[in-house]
LODO-9934 format. One record per residue (C-alpha): x, y, z. Coordinates in steps of 0.05 Angstrom, whole numbers. Layout:
# residues N
NODE     c1     c2     c3
NODE      X      Y      Z
...
//
This chain:
# residues 448
NODE     c1     c2     c3
NODE   -768    183    167
NODE   -703    224    167
NODE   -717    254    235
NODE   -729    186    266
NODE   -668    155    234
NODE   -618    207    256
NODE   -647    225    324
NODE   -651    152    343
NODE   -583    137    312
NODE   -549    190    355
NODE   -573    156    418
NODE   -546     90    393
NODE   -479    120    375
NODE   -473    152    444
NODE   -457     84    474
NODE   -384     74    492
NODE   -340     44    438
NODE   -312     -6    487
NODE   -309    -22    561
NODE   -233    -19    554
NODE   -201     40    591
NODE   -130     56    570
NODE    -77     73    621
NODE    -48    144    622
NODE     15    120    588
NODE    -26     88    532
NODE    -63    153    521
NODE      2    191    517
NODE     30    142    466
NODE    -34    147    425
NODE    -27    223    425
NODE     45    217    401
NODE     26    168    346
NODE    -32    211    322
NODE      8    274    321
NODE     67    244    284
NODE     21    212    233
NODE    -14    280    225
NODE     52    313    207
NODE     53    275    141
NODE     -3    322    118
NODE     37    383    138
NODE    105    365    107
NODE     86    321     48
NODE     41    372     14
NODE     48    427    -37
NODE     28    492     -2
NODE     14    525    -69
NODE    -43    478    -88
NODE    -59    434    -28
NODE    -40    369    -62
NODE    -14    313    -17
NODE     38    263    -38
NODE     18    190    -48
NODE     81    170    -12
NODE    139    204     23
NODE    189    198    -34
NODE    218    258    -69
NODE    186    245   -136
NODE    118    220   -113
NODE     55    246   -148
NODE     -6    268   -109
NODE    -60    219    -90
NODE   -130    249    -92
NODE   -151    200    -37
NODE    -95    226      7
NODE   -121    296     -3
NODE   -190    272     18
NODE   -159    244     82
NODE   -120    309     92
NODE   -183    352    101
NODE   -203    319    167
NODE   -130    311    187
NODE   -119    386    183
NODE   -182    399    223
NODE   -161    348    275
NODE    -94    385    280
NODE   -132    449    294
NODE   -176    415    347
NODE   -114    386    381
NODE    -79    454    378
NODE    -23    428    335
NODE    -38    481    283
NODE    -82    544    286
NODE   -153    537    258
NODE   -135    592    208
NODE    -78    549    181
NODE   -125    489    173
NODE   -175    533    137
NODE   -121    562     91
NODE    -96    492     73
NODE   -167    469     60
NODE   -186    529     18
NODE   -122    524    -23
NODE   -138    451    -41
NODE   -211    466    -56
NODE   -193    524   -102
NODE   -145    479   -139
NODE   -196    424   -151
NODE   -249    474   -172
NODE   -204    510   -222
NODE   -165    450   -248
NODE   -182    428   -319
NODE   -242    383   -326
NODE   -243    355   -397
NODE   -231    292   -439
NODE   -159    315   -450
NODE   -112    259   -426
NODE    -72    310   -386
NODE   -131    343   -351
NODE   -140    337   -276
NODE   -208    305   -284
NODE   -271    297   -324
NODE   -346    297   -310
NODE   -332    320   -239
NODE   -286    260   -224
NODE   -211    265   -215
NODE   -153    221   -236
NODE   -124    175   -184
NODE    -55    208   -186
NODE    -37    280   -205
NODE     29    316   -214
NODE     46    351   -148
NODE     64    416   -183
NODE     21    421   -246
NODE    -39    381   -221
NODE    -43    343   -287
NODE    -56    269   -295
NODE      5    223   -288
NODE     21    150   -302
NODE    -38    143   -351
NODE    -79    129   -289
NODE   -154    121   -286
NODE   -208    171   -272
NODE   -223    138   -206
NODE   -292    132   -176
NODE   -271    106   -109
NODE   -213    156   -101
NODE   -259    213   -121
NODE   -306    186    -68
NODE   -252    193    -15
NODE   -237    263    -40
NODE   -311    283    -36
NODE   -317    251     33
NODE   -262    296     59
NODE   -293    356     24
NODE   -360    341     58
NODE   -325    339    125
NODE   -293    407    111
NODE   -361    436     94
NODE   -386    416    163
NODE   -324    433    204
NODE   -312    503    176
NODE   -379    533    197
NODE   -359    604    215
NODE   -384    666    179
NODE   -318    693    156
NODE   -300    699     81
NODE   -252    640     82
NODE   -298    590    115
NODE   -357    614     73
NODE   -317    601     10
NODE   -298    532     36
NODE   -371    513     43
NODE   -389    542    -25
NODE   -333    505    -61
NODE   -349    441    -24
NODE   -421    442    -48
NODE   -400    461   -119
NODE   -349    404   -124
NODE   -399    354    -96
NODE   -453    374   -145
NODE   -406    371   -205
NODE   -393    295   -199
NODE   -435    258   -252
NODE   -446    191   -218
NODE   -497    167   -269
NODE   -444    176   -324
NODE   -401    124   -287
NODE   -455     71   -285
NODE   -445      2   -316
NODE   -493    -26   -369
NODE   -556    -62   -345
NODE   -530   -133   -358
NODE   -474   -177   -333
NODE   -442   -189   -265
NODE   -434   -115   -251
NODE   -500    -92   -281
NODE   -521    -22   -260
NODE   -465    -12   -210
NODE   -415     44   -208
NODE   -356     27   -252
NODE   -286     28   -222
NODE   -262     81   -270
NODE   -250    109   -339
NODE   -191    124   -383
NODE   -192    170   -444
NODE   -152    119   -483
NODE   -196     59   -467
NODE   -263     82   -440
NODE   -297     52   -379
NODE   -267     -1   -334
NODE   -297    -70   -346
NODE   -312    -81   -271
NODE   -361    -46   -225
NODE   -361    -37   -150
NODE   -396    -95   -116
NODE   -390   -113    -43
NODE   -363   -122      6
NODE   -302    -75      6
NODE   -278     -4     16
NODE   -327     26    -35
NODE   -388     25     11
NODE   -380    100     22
NODE   -383    119    -51
NODE   -453     91    -55
NODE   -474    133      5
NODE   -443    196    -25
NODE   -471    182    -95
NODE   -540    168    -67
NODE   -538    233    -29
NODE   -515    270    -92
NODE   -576    258   -137
NODE   -549    194   -168
NODE   -610    169   -204
NODE   -587     96   -205
NODE   -570     93   -132
NODE   -622     44   -106
NODE   -612     -6   -163
NODE   -536     -1   -159
NODE   -536    -12    -84
NODE   -578    -74    -88
NODE   -528   -102   -137
NODE   -472    -83    -89
NODE   -506   -120    -32
NODE   -519   -181    -75
NODE   -445   -199    -77
NODE   -429   -202     -3
NODE   -391   -263     22
NODE   -415   -283     92
NODE   -369   -330    130
NODE   -352   -351    201
NODE   -277   -359    202
NODE   -276   -367    278
NODE   -332   -381    328
NODE   -378   -321    339
NODE   -341   -280    287
NODE   -386   -288    226
NODE   -384   -227    181
NODE   -384   -202    110
NODE   -312   -216     93
NODE   -259   -177     55
NODE   -188   -198     74
NODE   -150   -132     74
NODE   -171    -91    135
NODE   -174    -25     98
NODE   -239    -49     67
NODE   -269    -51    136
NODE   -241     16    158
NODE   -242     69    105
NODE   -317     79     97
NODE   -322     81    173
NODE   -272    137    179
NODE   -329    182    155
NODE   -395    147    172
NODE   -416    125    241
NODE   -453     61    224
NODE   -466     40    296
NODE   -539     21    303
NODE   -555     31    229
NODE   -579    -27    187
NODE   -589    -33    113
NODE   -619    -95     80
NODE   -556   -134     96
NODE   -558   -113    169
NODE   -632   -130    176
NODE   -620   -199    147
NODE   -558   -216    188
NODE   -573   -175    251
NODE   -508   -136    248
NODE   -486    -66    232
NODE   -423    -48    195
NODE   -387    -26    258
NODE   -396    -95    288
NODE   -377   -126    222
NODE   -311    -88    223
NODE   -299   -108    296
NODE   -307   -181    277
NODE   -261   -172    217
NODE   -209   -142    264
NODE   -215   -198    315
NODE   -210   -248    258
NODE   -142   -221    239
NODE   -120   -222    311
NODE   -139   -296    316
NODE   -104   -310    250
NODE    -39   -281    275
NODE    -43   -322    339
NODE    -57   -384    299
NODE     -2   -365    249
NODE    -15   -422    200
NODE     43   -404    155
NODE     93   -398    211
NODE    117   -327    200
NODE    166   -296    249
NODE    136   -244    296
NODE     62   -262    289
NODE     27   -267    356
NODE    -27   -233    398
NODE     12   -168    398
NODE     38   -167    327
NODE    -16   -172    274
NODE    -51   -134    219
NODE    -55   -148    145
NODE    -77    -96     94
NODE    -52    -64     29
NODE     18    -40     43
NODE     91    -40     22
NODE    132   -103     28
NODE    203   -128     21
NODE    199   -148    -52
NODE    235   -202    -89
NODE    304   -175    -70
NODE    292   -209     -3
NODE    272   -276    -31
NODE    306   -339     -4
NODE    302   -412    -22
NODE    247   -419     29
NODE    208   -354     23
NODE    184   -307    -31
NODE    164   -236    -15
NODE    121   -185    -50
NODE    128   -110    -56
NODE     65    -68    -49
NODE      6   -116    -46
NODE    -65   -121    -20
NODE    -50   -167     38
NODE   -105   -193     82
NODE   -138   -250    118
NODE   -210   -268    133
NODE   -187   -330    170
NODE   -142   -387    147
NODE   -187   -406     88
NODE   -188   -337     56
NODE   -120   -304     53
NODE    -92   -251      6
NODE    -16   -248     -4
NODE      6   -264     67
NODE     82   -263     62
NODE     96   -245    134
NODE     89   -170    124
NODE     52   -130    177
NODE     23    -61    166
NODE     17    -18    228
NODE    -41     20    196
NODE    -81    -44    196
NODE    -85    -49    271
NODE    -81     26    286
NODE   -140     42    241
NODE   -183    -10    277
NODE   -174     24    344
NODE   -247     46    347
NODE   -271    -25    335
NODE   -226    -63    384
NODE   -183    -17    428
NODE   -170    -73    477
NODE   -126   -110    427
NODE   -103    -51    385
NODE    -70     -8    438
NODE    -27    -64    466
NODE     -8    -82    395
NODE     14    -12    377
NODE     57     -7    439
NODE     88    -75    426
NODE    105    -56    354
NODE    139      7    379
NODE    177    -29    435
NODE    200    -89    394
NODE    214    -57    327
NODE    214     19    334
NODE    290     25    341
NODE    301    -25    284
NODE    272     25    235
NODE    196     18    242
NODE    188     85    278
NODE    205    150    244
NODE    185    223    236
NODE    113    207    218
NODE    104    150    267
NODE    101     78    242
NODE    128     66    172
NODE     83     31    123
NODE    104    -41    133
NODE    153    -89    165
NODE    171   -162    158
NODE    207   -197    216
NODE    219   -260    174
NODE    256   -221    121
NODE    284   -173    173
NODE    257   -116    130
NODE    233    -49    155
NODE    199     -4    104
NODE    226     65     92
NODE    165    100     63
NODE    100    129     89
NODE     36    128     47
NODE    -16    183     53
NODE    -73    134     47
NODE    -46     95    106
NODE    -27    155    149
NODE    -96    187    142
NODE   -136    129    171
NODE    -90    128    232
NODE   -103    201    246
NODE   -177    199    233
NODE   -194    134    268
NODE   -154    152    330
NODE   -195    216    332
NODE   -260    179    324
NODE   -239    135    382
NODE   -219    194    425
NODE   -274    244    410
NODE   -318    220    352
NODE   -304    286    317
NODE   -306    262    245
NODE   -366    217    256
NODE   -405    272    292
NODE   -396    323    237
NODE   -405    276    179
NODE   -471    250    208
NODE   -496    322    205
NODE   -478    329    131
NODE   -539    333     85
NODE   -505    292     31
NODE   -489    235     79
NODE   -558    239    112
NODE   -594    236     45
NODE   -550    180     20
NODE   -565    137     81
NODE   -639    150     72
NODE   -640    133     -2
NODE   -603     68     12
NODE   -654     51     66
NODE   -609     51    126
NODE   -654     50    187
NODE   -645     49    262
NODE   -632    -19    291
NODE   -700    -47    313
//
């Protein structure tokens, strides 16, 4: 069955992403945005251990998810001739050596335990900070990037051989079954959200639909014994709605939930049980989610300044915070903003995140490219544009322009622009044995 699935799937994925053809000026702007966003992973890292800052502040800890996004970003930089391949390999190997050698134990200051890693680590020491959780989903992003590195660095020199060896060793070390919820309750048999040495396992498990789709693919491809049962539980919690005509989809208001798994897996033409029931693959589901947010901004039911067909995109991002509150409006700081239409909205306070639209470019380039240019033209000189491209968020109502960049928001911009331009990450990840096995175990099949 594996041969049929992947041979047939490659034909399906070969179809154009869109009939939209960007103008030369649009392509040049896209190149500038991608390159500037990439520079975050050059300048906001510790060259001694490969760790990447969570955000661009002086005292920021590392985010293991940001490191996971850095692996393909470094390779993309090599492909685009922004850095030598040898530099990308050195950065990758440095990070892999750190994760392999870092302490794995129940000690509260260890880097990880049972093959998983803590959400945030000290940039210098690599130890746990903020009493954060041993994170299943963030470890998933880390392993996804590691699997990409194993495919990209395929040469027979000592450095690239060691990259592949460490990638396989780190993948095998993750004990997914240890992170499984009990067999009863709402989250029965699913992968738990995390663990803390002080408290034990998180009381919630990962059920759909959201950004955690990829961790089930990776776990299933990594000898997770409970994969099939857990995935059926995941599927059983989808919320199917039609917020606008012809845009019915499995909803999750913040757009990152529709983007992050698809940075790494090309779901075009692949259906699981959900797809077979609804007649939709996850790529189309994400396209509809993107178009839903576009319609929501045009409709603008809450009357925020700036929202229109060229300024849209809600996802988890920084915001103005209560210092900008007025008698009429209240504003949040960092929040999981989102909209799946006017009847399902998370924390819409007028704050737009450029990563929300930019990371949907593969799904709907015909609305994303004009939006990115409009953001730059209208708000770039007001503070939205900086050394790493678009800053994390802006709010025209509050006249607020964020100052920081976040690694987990920069990475999707770099990766999804590359998937739109060349399909590089998709092509290599769909060759990875862990991803291939995971899709098979979860019964993804070619669209009939």
